[in-house]
MILO-817526 format. One record per atom (N, C-alpha, C): residue number from 1; residue in three letters; chain; atom name; x, y, z. Coordinates in Angstrom, 2 decimals, decimal comma. Layout:
BEGIN
{NUM ALA A CA {X Y Z}}
...
This chain:
BEGIN
{1 ASN A N {4,20 -22,08 -20,68}}
{1 ASN A CA {4,90 -23,53 -20,11}}
{1 ASN A C {6,11 -22,66 -19,78}}
{2 GLY A N {7,13 -22,33 -20,88}}
{2 GLY A CA {8,61 -22,11 -20,31}}
{2 GLY A C {9,07 -21,25 -21,74}}
{3 LEU A N {10,17 -20,71 -21,48}}
{3 LEU A CA {10,67 -20,24 -22,40}}
{3 LEU A C {11,03 -20,86 -23,86}}
{4 SER A N {11,58 -20,11 -25,03}}
{4 SER A CA {11,54 -21,19 -25,92}}
{4 SER A C {12,29 -19,68 -26,28}}
{5 MET A N {14,32 -20,49 -27,34}}
{5 MET A CA {14,78 -19,66 -27,66}}
{5 MET A C {15,29 -21,13 -29,23}}
{6 PRO A N {15,73 -19,81 -30,22}}
{6 PRO A CA {16,56 -20,41 -31,03}}
{6 PRO A C {17,10 -22,09 -30,48}}
{7 GLU A N {16,70 -23,05 -31,01}}
{7 GLU A CA {16,52 -24,67 -30,46}}
{7 GLU A C {16,76 -24,50 -28,91}}
{8 ILE A N {16,48 -23,48 -28,48}}
{8 ILE A CA {16,85 -24,26 -26,57}}
{8 ILE A C {15,03 -23,74 -25,96}}
{9 GLU A N {14,70 -24,71 -25,67}}
{9 GLU A CA {13,55 -24,85 -24,91}}
{9 GLU A C {13,88 -25,29 -23,44}}
{10 ILE A N {13,85 -24,13 -22,68}}
{10 ILE A CA {13,70 -23,91 -21,06}}
{10 ILE A C {11,88 -24,35 -20,65}}
{11 PHE A N {12,26 -25,66 -19,40}}
{11 PHE A CA {10,67 -25,51 -18,71}}
{11 PHE A C {10,67 -24,89 -17,95}}
{12 THR A N {9,32 -24,32 -16,69}}
{12 THR A CA {9,69 -23,51 -15,74}}
{12 THR A C {8,83 -24,59 -15,03}}
{13 ASP A N {8,14 -25,51 -15,33}}
{13 ASP A CA {6,66 -26,36 -14,71}}
{13 ASP A C {5,68 -25,59 -14,67}}
{14 ASN A N {5,16 -24,58 -15,67}}
{14 ASN A CA {4,08 -24,07 -16,22}}
{14 ASN A C {4,11 -22,69 -15,32}}
{15 SER A N {5,17 -22,28 -14,55}}
{15 SER A CA {4,88 -21,06 -14,28}}
{15 SER A C {4,58 -20,13 -14,24}}
{16 SER A N {3,92 -20,01 -15,58}}
{16 SER A CA {3,29 -18,60 -16,54}}
{16 SER A C {3,66 -17,57 -16,74}}
{17 PRO A N {5,65 -17,93 -17,22}}
{17 PRO A CA {6,48 -16,74 -17,62}}
{17 PRO A C {5,84 -15,08 -18,01}}
{18 ARG A N {6,26 -14,08 -17,37}}
{18 ARG A CA {5,65 -13,47 -18,19}}
{18 ARG A C {7,09 -12,67 -18,50}}
{19 GLU A N {7,02 -10,98 -18,18}}
{19 GLU A CA {8,18 -10,00 -18,63}}
{19 GLU A C {9,15 -10,65 -18,79}}
{20 MET A N {10,19 -9,78 -19,10}}
{20 MET A CA {12,25 -10,56 -18,42}}
{20 MET A C {13,33 -9,44 -18,81}}
{21 ILE A N {14,19 -9,51 -18,37}}
{21 ILE A CA {15,28 -8,67 -18,43}}
{21 ILE A C {16,88 -9,54 -18,29}}
{22 VAL A N {17,36 -9,28 -19,14}}
{22 VAL A CA {18,91 -9,22 -18,91}}
{22 VAL A C {19,54 -8,59 -18,95}}
{23 ILE A N {20,29 -9,29 -17,66}}
{23 ILE A CA {21,48 -8,59 -16,82}}
{23 ILE A C {22,81 -9,24 -17,02}}
{24 ASP A N {23,93 -8,86 -17,48}}
{24 ASP A CA {25,07 -9,55 -17,88}}
{24 ASP A C {24,53 -11,24 -18,46}}
{25 GLU A N {24,87 -11,89 -17,86}}
{25 GLU A CA {24,92 -13,32 -18,78}}
{25 GLU A C {23,59 -14,47 -17,51}}
{26 MET A N {22,67 -12,87 -17,05}}
{26 MET A CA {21,27 -14,18 -16,36}}
{26 MET A C {20,49 -13,67 -17,29}}
{27 LEU A N {18,67 -14,10 -17,08}}
{27 LEU A CA {18,00 -13,54 -17,70}}
{27 LEU A C {17,23 -13,67 -16,43}}
{28 TYR A N {16,46 -12,65 -16,25}}
{28 TYR A CA {15,21 -12,18 -15,14}}
{28 TYR A C {13,78 -12,41 -15,51}}
{29 PHE A N {12,74 -13,26 -15,50}}
{29 PHE A CA {11,80 -13,49 -15,41}}
{29 PHE A C {10,66 -13,39 -14,87}}
{30 THR A N {9,57 -12,35 -14,87}}
{30 THR A CA {8,46 -12,68 -13,55}}
{30 THR A C {7,37 -13,75 -13,89}}
{31 ASN A N {6,93 -14,48 -12,92}}
{31 ASN A CA {6,00 -16,20 -13,23}}
{31 ASN A C {4,62 -15,45 -11,90}}
{32 TRP A N {3,78 -15,64 -12,93}}
{32 TRP A CA {2,31 -15,54 -12,02}}
{32 TRP A C {2,12 -16,77 -11,83}}
{33 LYS A N {2,13 -17,28 -11,75}}
{33 LYS A CA {1,53 -18,78 -11,34}}
{33 LYS A C {2,26 -19,59 -9,75}}
{34 THR A N {4,00 -18,84 -10,78}}
{34 THR A CA {4,77 -20,00 -9,36}}
{34 THR A C {5,10 -18,49 -8,42}}
{35 GLN A N {4,42 -16,94 -8,56}}
{35 GLN A CA {4,64 -15,73 -7,86}}
{35 GLN A C {6,39 -15,82 -7,26}}
{36 ASP A N {6,98 -15,35 -8,71}}
{36 ASP A CA {8,19 -15,09 -8,80}}
{36 ASP A C {9,24 -14,38 -9,10}}
{37 ILE A N {10,30 -14,56 -9,55}}
{37 ILE A CA {11,09 -13,79 -10,55}}
{37 ILE A C {12,56 -15,01 -10,59}}
{38 LYS A N {12,38 -15,90 -11,56}}
{38 LYS A CA {13,29 -16,98 -12,24}}
{38 LYS A C {14,41 -16,48 -12,41}}
{39 VAL A N {15,60 -16,91 -12,40}}
{39 VAL A CA {16,82 -15,90 -12,58}}
{39 VAL A C {17,62 -17,41 -13,58}}
{40 LEU A N {17,56 -17,27 -14,98}}
{40 LEU A CA {17,95 -18,34 -15,70}}
{40 LEU A C {19,66 -18,20 -15,94}}
{41 ASN A N {19,87 -18,91 -15,94}}
{41 ASN A CA {21,80 -18,69 -16,94}}
{41 ASN A C {22,15 -19,11 -17,80}}
{42 LEU A N {22,21 -17,94 -18,97}}
{42 LEU A CA {22,15 -17,64 -20,04}}
{42 LEU A C {23,32 -18,47 -21,09}}
{43 PHE A N {24,26 -18,57 -20,02}}
{43 PHE A CA {25,28 -19,47 -19,88}}
{43 PHE A C {25,31 -21,17 -19,89}}
{44 ASN A N {24,41 -21,48 -19,30}}
{44 ASN A CA {24,20 -23,19 -18,67}}
{44 ASN A C {23,23 -22,85 -19,07}}
{45 TYR A N {22,16 -22,39 -19,24}}
{45 TYR A CA {19,82 -22,59 -19,34}}
{45 TYR A C {19,49 -23,24 -18,17}}
{46 ASN A N {20,42 -23,01 -17,26}}
{46 ASN A CA {19,67 -23,53 -16,01}}
{46 ASN A C {19,50 -22,26 -15,61}}
{47 ILE A N {17,76 -22,68 -14,27}}
{47 ILE A CA {17,17 -21,87 -14,01}}
{47 ILE A C {18,45 -22,00 -12,26}}
{48 GLU A N {18,99 -19,95 -11,85}}
{48 GLU A CA {19,84 -20,74 -10,96}}
{48 GLU A C {18,89 -19,96 -9,65}}
{49 GLU A N {17,73 -19,77 -9,62}}
{49 GLU A CA {17,28 -19,33 -8,72}}
{49 GLU A C {15,84 -18,98 -8,61}}
{50 SER A N {15,32 -18,47 -7,44}}
{50 SER A CA {13,62 -17,78 -7,19}}
{50 SER A C {13,60 -16,74 -6,57}}
{51 ILE A N {12,75 -15,82 -6,95}}
{51 ILE A CA {13,44 -14,97 -5,77}}
{51 ILE A C {11,29 -15,38 -5,47}}
{52 SER A N {10,89 -14,91 -4,20}}
{52 SER A CA {9,39 -14,46 -4,02}}
{52 SER A C {9,15 -14,11 -3,85}}
{53 VAL A N {7,74 -12,80 -4,38}}
{53 VAL A CA {6,90 -12,00 -4,08}}
{53 VAL A C {5,40 -12,60 -3,75}}
{54 ASN A N {4,93 -11,49 -3,14}}
{54 ASN A CA {3,94 -11,91 -2,84}}
{54 ASN A C {3,06 -11,41 -3,56}}
{55 GLY A N {2,04 -11,83 -4,72}}
{55 GLY A CA {1,27 -11,92 -5,90}}
{55 GLY A C {1,60 -12,10 -6,87}}
{56 LEU A N {1,05 -11,11 -8,55}}
{56 LEU A CA {1,51 -11,72 -9,11}}
{56 LEU A C {1,79 -10,78 -10,07}}
{57 PRO A N {3,62 -11,27 -10,00}}
{57 PRO A CA {4,60 -9,97 -10,79}}
{57 PRO A C {4,09 -10,06 -12,27}}
{58 GLU A N {4,96 -8,55 -12,91}}
{58 GLU A CA {4,35 -8,81 -14,15}}
{58 GLU A C {5,95 -7,85 -14,54}}
{59 ASP A N {5,49 -6,24 -14,79}}
{59 ASP A CA {6,57 -5,51 -15,93}}
{59 ASP A C {8,07 -6,32 -15,35}}
{60 ILE A N {9,18 -5,91 -14,91}}
{60 ILE A CA {10,29 -5,46 -14,70}}
{60 ILE A C {11,09 -5,12 -15,24}}
{61 GLU A N {12,27 -4,44 -14,95}}
{61 GLU A CA {13,15 -3,45 -14,97}}
{61 GLU A C {14,48 -2,84 -14,51}}
{62 PHE A N {14,89 -2,24 -14,67}}
{62 PHE A CA {16,69 -2,59 -13,88}}
{62 PHE A C {17,57 -1,25 -14,07}}
{63 ASP A N {17,52 -0,51 -13,37}}
{63 ASP A CA {17,78 0,72 -13,15}}
{63 ASP A C {19,84 1,15 -12,97}}
{64 GLY A N {20,42 -0,74 -12,55}}
{64 GLY A CA {21,51 0,03 -13,21}}
{64 GLY A C {22,02 -0,90 -11,67}}
{65 GLN A N {21,67 -0,91 -11,17}}
{65 GLN A CA {21,83 -1,40 -9,26}}
{65 GLN A C {20,25 -2,50 -9,11}}
{66 TYR A N {18,99 -1,84 -9,48}}
{66 TYR A CA {17,82 -2,45 -8,61}}
{66 TYR A C {17,16 -3,08 -9,63}}
{67 LEU A N {16,27 -4,16 -9,71}}
{67 LEU A CA {15,27 -4,70 -10,39}}
{67 LEU A C {14,07 -4,06 -9,38}}
{68 TRP A N {12,84 -3,83 -10,54}}
{68 TRP A CA {11,36 -3,26 -9,65}}
{68 TRP A C {10,42 -3,80 -10,53}}
{69 VAL A N {10,04 -4,68 -9,30}}
{69 VAL A CA {9,14 -5,30 -10,84}}
{69 VAL A C {7,65 -4,78 -9,77}}
{70 THR A N {6,31 -4,77 -11,06}}
{70 THR A CA {5,07 -4,73 -11,19}}
{70 THR A C {4,50 -6,00 -10,21}}
{71 ILE A N {3,45 -5,39 -8,84}}
{71 ILE A CA {2,38 -6,19 -8,79}}
{71 ILE A C {1,21 -6,37 -9,01}}
{72 PRO A N {0,36 -6,13 -10,45}}
{72 PRO A CA {-0,56 -5,71 -10,72}}
{72 PRO A C {-1,76 -6,54 -10,08}}
{73 HIS A N {-1,86 -7,99 -9,90}}
{73 HIS A CA {-2,89 -8,57 -9,00}}
{73 HIS A C {-1,58 -9,07 -7,06}}
{74 SER A N {-2,50 -9,46 -6,36}}
{74 SER A CA {-1,92 -9,77 -5,11}}
{74 SER A C {-2,82 -11,17 -4,76}}
{75 ASP A N {-3,47 -12,05 -5,92}}
{75 ASP A CA {-3,37 -13,46 -6,23}}
{75 ASP A C {-4,18 -14,30 -7,47}}
{76 GLU A N {-3,87 -15,26 -7,72}}
{76 GLU A CA {-4,33 -15,97 -8,50}}
{76 GLU A C {-5,71 -15,58 -8,94}}
{77 ASP A N {-6,51 -14,84 -7,75}}
{77 ASP A CA {-7,48 -14,91 -8,77}}
{77 ASP A C {-8,27 -12,94 -9,10}}
{78 PHE A N {-7,33 -12,94 -9,28}}
{78 PHE A CA {-6,86 -11,51 -10,25}}
{78 PHE A C {-7,55 -10,55 -9,04}}
{79 SER A N {-7,14 -10,14 -7,31}}
{79 SER A CA {-7,10 -9,20 -7,05}}
{79 SER A C {-6,32 -8,39 -7,11}}
{80 THR A N {-7,24 -6,80 -6,91}}
{80 THR A CA {-6,17 -5,94 -7,43}}
{80 THR A C {-4,45 -5,77 -6,33}}
{81 GLY A N {-3,55 -6,03 -7,61}}
{81 GLY A CA {-2,64 -5,32 -5,96}}
{81 GLY A C {-2,66 -3,96 -6,49}}
{82 ASN A N {-1,08 -3,44 -4,93}}
{82 ASN A CA {-1,16 -2,26 -5,30}}
{82 ASN A C {1,03 -2,16 -4,74}}
{83 THR A N {1,76 -2,72 -4,89}}
{83 THR A CA {2,58 -2,94 -5,05}}
{83 THR A C {3,93 -2,81 -6,17}}
{84 VAL A N {4,98 -2,29 -5,76}}
{84 VAL A CA {6,08 -2,85 -6,68}}
{84 VAL A C {7,34 -3,04 -5,74}}
{85 CYS A N {8,06 -3,89 -6,01}}
{85 CYS A CA {9,28 -4,66 -5,50}}
{85 CYS A C {10,53 -4,23 -5,95}}
{86 LYS A N {10,70 -4,22 -4,82}}
{86 LYS A CA {12,64 -3,79 -5,56}}
{86 LYS A C {13,75 -4,57 -5,02}}
{87 ILE A N {14,52 -5,46 -5,77}}
{87 ILE A CA {14,71 -6,51 -5,64}}
{87 ILE A C {16,43 -6,11 -6,36}}
{88 ASP A N {17,65 -6,79 -4,95}}
{88 ASP A CA {19,29 -6,53 -5,10}}
{88 ASP A C {19,27 -7,88 -6,47}}
{89 PRO A N {19,16 -7,66 -7,69}}
{89 PRO A CA {20,00 -8,85 -8,75}}
{89 PRO A C {20,93 -9,53 -7,87}}
{90 PHE A N {22,01 -8,98 -7,60}}
{90 PHE A CA {22,87 -9,82 -7,46}}
{90 PHE A C {23,12 -11,15 -6,48}}
{91 SER A N {22,07 -9,98 -5,37}}
{91 SER A CA {22,05 -10,68 -4,10}}
{91 SER A C {20,70 -11,15 -4,06}}
{92 ALA A N {19,84 -11,94 -4,69}}
{92 ALA A CA {18,52 -12,40 -4,71}}
{92 ALA A C {17,46 -12,19 -3,77}}
{93 THR A N {17,61 -10,95 -3,37}}
{93 THR A CA {16,84 -10,89 -2,37}}
{93 THR A C {15,81 -9,84 -2,74}}
{94 LEU A N {14,71 -9,24 -2,31}}
{94 LEU A CA {13,71 -8,92 -2,07}}
{94 LEU A C {14,30 -7,77 -0,98}}
{95 VAL A N {14,60 -6,16 -1,42}}
{95 VAL A CA {15,16 -5,48 -0,40}}
{95 VAL A C {13,19 -4,49 0,01}}
{96 GLU A N {12,80 -4,43 -0,73}}
{96 GLU A CA {11,96 -3,64 -0,31}}
{96 GLU A C {10,96 -3,81 -1,38}}
{97 THR A N {8,90 -3,27 -0,30}}
{97 THR A CA {7,98 -3,49 -0,84}}
{97 THR A C {7,28 -2,08 -0,89}}
{98 ILE A N {6,90 -1,54 -2,23}}
{98 ILE A CA {6,21 0,17 -1,93}}
{98 ILE A C {5,21 -0,29 -2,31}}
{99 ASN A N {3,88 0,70 -1,68}}
{99 ASN A CA {2,75 0,81 -1,72}}
{99 ASN A C {2,51 1,83 -3,20}}
{100 VAL A N {2,38 1,54 -4,68}}
{100 VAL A CA {2,23 2,57 -5,37}}
{100 VAL A C {0,54 2,99 -5,55}}
{101 GLY A N {-0,24 2,78 -4,99}}
{101 GLY A CA {-1,37 2,86 -5,16}}
{101 GLY A C {-1,80 1,69 -6,60}}
{102 LEU A N {-3,31 1,30 -6,58}}
{102 LEU A CA {-4,44 -0,26 -6,78}}
{102 LEU A C {-3,61 -0,03 -8,39}}
{103 GLY A N {-3,07 -0,81 -9,14}}
{103 GLY A CA {-3,04 -1,72 -10,31}}
{103 GLY A C {-1,99 -0,84 -11,29}}
{104 PRO A N {-0,41 -1,27 -10,06}}
{104 PRO A CA {0,45 -1,41 -10,74}}
{104 PRO A C {0,72 -1,95 -12,40}}
{105 GLN A N {1,51 -1,35 -13,70}}
{105 GLN A CA {1,23 -2,22 -14,92}}
{105 GLN A C {2,95 -2,28 -15,13}}
{106 GLN A N {3,51 -1,09 -15,57}}
{106 GLN A CA {4,53 -0,88 -16,52}}
{106 GLN A C {5,49 0,03 -15,52}}
{107 LEU A N {6,28 0,07 -15,78}}
{107 LEU A CA {7,33 1,75 -14,65}}
{107 LEU A C {8,67 1,65 -15,55}}
{108 VAL A N {9,01 2,96 -15,79}}
{108 VAL A CA {10,13 3,43 -16,36}}
{108 VAL A C {10,57 4,87 -15,45}}
{109 PHE A N {12,89 4,93 -16,13}}
{109 PHE A CA {12,92 5,67 -14,94}}
{109 PHE A C {13,66 6,51 -15,71}}
{110 ASP A N {13,36 8,06 -14,32}}
{110 ASP A CA {14,05 9,11 -15,48}}
{110 ASP A C {14,65 9,50 -14,05}}
{111 ASN A N {16,05 9,96 -14,41}}
{111 ASN A CA {17,01 9,86 -13,72}}
{111 ASN A C {16,80 9,55 -12,04}}
{112 GLU A N {16,35 9,69 -10,85}}
{112 GLU A CA {16,22 8,69 -9,80}}
{112 GLU A C {14,74 8,90 -9,35}}
{113 ASN A N {14,02 9,53 -10,37}}
{113 ASN A CA {12,37 8,84 -10,14}}
{113 ASN A C {12,36 8,08 -10,66}}
{114 ILE A N {10,75 7,06 -10,22}}
{114 ILE A CA {10,32 6,12 -11,18}}
{114 ILE A C {8,77 6,63 -10,93}}
{115 TYR A N {8,13 5,92 -12,54}}
{115 TYR A CA {7,42 6,23 -13,12}}
{115 TYR A C {6,61 4,72 -13,16}}
{116 ILE A N {4,62 5,13 -12,98}}
{116 ILE A CA {4,07 3,98 -12,41}}
{116 ILE A C {2,83 3,64 -13,65}}
{117 SER A N {2,38 3,28 -14,93}}
{117 SER A CA {1,00 3,61 -15,00}}
{117 SER A C {0,46 2,25 -14,54}}
{118 ARG A N {-0,84 2,29 -13,92}}
{118 ARG A CA {-1,44 2,04 -12,71}}
{118 ARG A C {-3,12 1,23 -14,11}}
{119 THR A N {-3,44 0,03 -13,83}}
{119 THR A CA {-4,60 0,09 -14,09}}
{119 THR A C {-5,48 -0,50 -13,16}}
{120 PHE A N {-6,06 -0,41 -12,55}}
{120 PHE A CA {-7,26 -1,64 -11,23}}
{120 PHE A C {-8,70 -0,98 -11,97}}
{121 TYR A N {-9,83 -2,41 -11,32}}
{121 TYR A CA {-10,83 -2,57 -11,10}}
{121 TYR A C {-11,95 -2,74 -10,36}}
{122 ASP A N {-13,12 -1,87 -10,35}}
{122 ASP A CA {-14,15 -1,90 -8,80}}
{122 ASP A C {-14,57 -3,77 -8,73}}
{123 GLU A N {-15,66 -4,27 -8,55}}
{123 GLU A CA {-16,22 -5,30 -8,14}}
{123 GLU A C {-16,58 -5,71 -9,10}}
{124 ASN A N {-17,44 -4,54 -9,87}}
{124 ASN A CA {-17,60 -5,37 -11,09}}
{124 ASN A C {-16,84 -5,25 -12,44}}
{125 TRP A N {-15,82 -5,08 -12,23}}
{125 TRP A CA {-14,73 -4,81 -13,57}}
{125 TRP A C {-14,61 -3,56 -14,18}}
{126 ASP A N {-15,32 -3,02 -13,17}}
{126 ASP A CA {-15,10 -1,20 -14,23}}
{126 ASP A C {-14,40 -0,80 -14,44}}
{127 THR A N {-13,06 -0,23 -14,81}}
{127 THR A CA {-11,59 0,21 -14,66}}
{127 THR A C {-11,31 1,27 -14,82}}
{128 SER A N {-10,32 1,66 -13,94}}
{128 SER A CA {-9,80 2,90 -13,02}}
{128 SER A C {-8,39 2,96 -13,33}}
{129 HIS A N {-7,62 4,11 -13,53}}
{129 HIS A CA {-6,75 4,33 -14,43}}
{129 HIS A C {-5,87 5,36 -13,26}}
{130 GLY A N {-4,50 5,15 -13,21}}
{130 GLY A CA {-3,64 6,50 -13,00}}
{130 GLY A C {-2,21 5,73 -12,86}}
{131 ALA A N {-1,37 6,60 -12,37}}
{131 ALA A CA {-0,02 6,77 -12,32}}
{131 ALA A C {0,44 7,17 -10,98}}
{132 THR A N {2,13 6,72 -10,44}}
{132 THR A CA {2,51 6,96 -9,72}}
{132 THR A C {4,16 7,59 -10,03}}
{133 LYS A N {4,29 8,45 -8,81}}
{133 LYS A CA {5,47 8,76 -9,39}}
{133 LYS A C {6,08 8,42 -7,53}}
{134 ILE A N {7,48 7,68 -7,92}}
{134 ILE A CA {8,13 7,75 -6,57}}
{134 ILE A C {9,75 8,60 -6,91}}
{135 GLU A N {10,03 10,08 -5,83}}
{135 GLU A CA {10,79 10,90 -5,96}}
{135 GLU A C {11,52 11,08 -4,59}}
{136 SER A N {12,31 10,66 -4,27}}
{136 SER A CA {13,56 10,95 -3,60}}
{136 SER A C {12,80 10,04 -2,63}}
{137 GLY A N {12,19 9,09 -2,45}}
{137 GLY A CA {11,40 8,52 -1,61}}
{137 GLY A C {9,83 8,16 -1,06}}
{138 ILE A N {9,03 10,30 -1,91}}
{138 ILE A CA {8,05 10,29 -1,60}}
{138 ILE A C {7,61 10,16 -2,69}}
{139 ILE A N {5,88 9,41 -2,71}}
{139 ILE A CA {4,96 8,26 -3,04}}
{139 ILE A C {4,26 9,55 -3,77}}
{140 THR A N {3,86 9,75 -5,16}}
{140 THR A CA {2,34 10,54 -5,24}}
{140 THR A C {1,89 9,75 -6,44}}
{141 ILE A N {0,91 9,54 -6,40}}
{141 ILE A CA {0,07 8,70 -6,46}}
{141 ILE A C {-1,89 9,75 -7,36}}
{142 LYS A N {-1,52 9,49 -8,18}}
{142 LYS A CA {-2,95 10,60 -8,95}}
{142 LYS A C {-3,81 9,80 -9,88}}
{143 ASN A N {-5,08 9,47 -9,27}}
{143 ASN A CA {-6,34 9,09 -9,52}}
{143 ASN A C {-7,09 9,23 -11,26}}
{144 TYR A N {-7,01 8,87 -12,02}}
{144 TYR A CA {-7,90 9,48 -13,45}}
{144 TYR A C {-9,17 9,08 -13,42}}
{145 GLY A N {-9,65 8,13 -12,43}}
{145 GLY A CA {-11,19 7,54 -12,18}}
{145 GLY A C {-11,53 6,89 -13,51}}
{146 ALA A N {-13,27 6,22 -13,09}}
{146 ALA A CA {-13,27 5,76 -13,35}}
{146 ALA A C {-13,50 5,28 -14,53}}
{147 GLY A N {-13,87 4,58 -16,01}}
{147 GLY A CA {-13,87 4,92 -16,95}}
{147 GLY A C {-13,39 6,01 -18,52}}
{148 THR A N {-12,02 6,49 -17,79}}
{148 THR A CA {-11,70 6,95 -18,26}}
{148 THR A C {-10,44 6,01 -18,79}}
{149 ALA A N {-10,30 6,19 -20,71}}
{149 ALA A CA {-10,29 5,80 -21,40}}
{149 ALA A C {-8,17 5,86 -21,34}}
{150 CYS A N {-7,80 4,89 -21,22}}
{150 CYS A CA {-6,33 4,54 -20,48}}
{150 CYS A C {-5,85 3,25 -21,35}}
{151 GLY A N {-4,59 3,37 -21,59}}
{151 GLY A CA {-3,55 2,43 -21,47}}
{151 GLY A C {-2,05 1,86 -20,79}}
{152 GLY A N {-1,83 1,28 -20,59}}
{152 GLY A CA {-0,94 0,38 -19,44}}
{152 GLY A C {0,42 0,84 -19,77}}
{153 SER A N {0,64 1,50 -21,18}}
{153 SER A CA {2,02 2,29 -21,55}}
{153 SER A C {2,04 3,14 -20,56}}
{154 ILE A N {3,77 3,17 -20,28}}
{154 ILE A CA {4,59 4,52 -19,71}}
{154 ILE A C {5,94 4,85 -20,68}}
{155 LEU A N {6,56 5,52 -20,64}}
{155 LEU A CA {7,22 5,50 -21,78}}
{155 LEU A C {8,20 6,66 -21,19}}
{156 LYS A N {10,16 6,43 -21,51}}
{156 LYS A CA {10,84 7,57 -21,63}}
{156 LYS A C {11,16 8,26 -23,01}}
{157 HIS A N {11,08 9,20 -23,01}}
{157 HIS A CA {10,91 9,60 -25,31}}
{157 HIS A C {11,78 10,71 -24,89}}
{158 GLN A N {13,04 11,09 -25,08}}
{158 GLN A CA {13,59 12,76 -25,45}}
{158 GLN A C {13,17 13,54 -24,46}}
{159 ASN A N {13,95 12,75 -22,82}}
{159 ASN A CA {14,04 13,22 -21,87}}
{159 ASN A C {12,86 13,91 -21,23}}
{160 SER A N {11,53 13,30 -21,67}}
{160 SER A CA {10,34 13,64 -21,35}}
{160 SER A C {9,32 12,27 -20,83}}
{161 ILE A N {8,50 12,08 -20,55}}
{161 ILE A CA {7,39 10,53 -19,51}}
{161 ILE A C {6,26 10,74 -20,62}}
{162 TYR A N {6,00 10,15 -20,62}}
{162 TYR A CA {4,62 9,86 -21,13}}
{162 TYR A C {3,70 9,24 -21,31}}
{163 ARG A N {2,24 8,77 -21,14}}
{163 ARG A CA {1,55 7,48 -20,28}}
{163 ARG A C {0,49 8,44 -21,55}}
{164 SER A N {0,31 6,85 -21,91}}
{164 SER A CA {-0,33 6,78 -23,31}}
{164 SER A C {-2,04 6,74 -22,54}}
{165 PHE A N {-3,22 7,34 -23,29}}
{165 PHE A CA {-4,47 7,26 -23,30}}
{165 PHE A C {-5,17 7,98 -24,12}}
{166 ASN A N {-6,86 7,78 -24,20}}
{166 ASN A CA {-7,74 8,26 -24,91}}
{166 ASN A C {-7,75 6,60 -25,78}}
{167 GLY A N {-7,52 5,60 -26,08}}
{167 GLY A CA {-7,25 4,77 -26,67}}
{167 GLY A C {-6,21 3,96 -26,52}}
């Protein structure tokens, strides 16, 4: 229904908040039901803006210049999405929508590269997994296949990128 902080509740009209990140004094958070990124001013606790996206936004990360948002589902029927949105948080505008392969979940930065974990389903809801790398505008998509035991996590640790697998 909204966000809850110590002694503060922010109602979002059932927007279905998901992931969040703070930049300066603004909290950016993804919302499934309203298919947007809302911008909450942490000084006055007002939702100041809403940035619309096409699909159900999930993970949100900041590279120092842009917000990057995964769209794992293209609609409320949970059909599989295939895009990542690049957003200018300072002008609250969608800069670019990038096809990264089915089911983008989480993303992580390594210098100028972006790595994206992916989980997607067929018509019987059988699970498949993959990863995508964006390097200098070149998109490399790797699918691991159906039934491959893999989670959604991807992270950077000691200058290496790791993707969870095998349960």
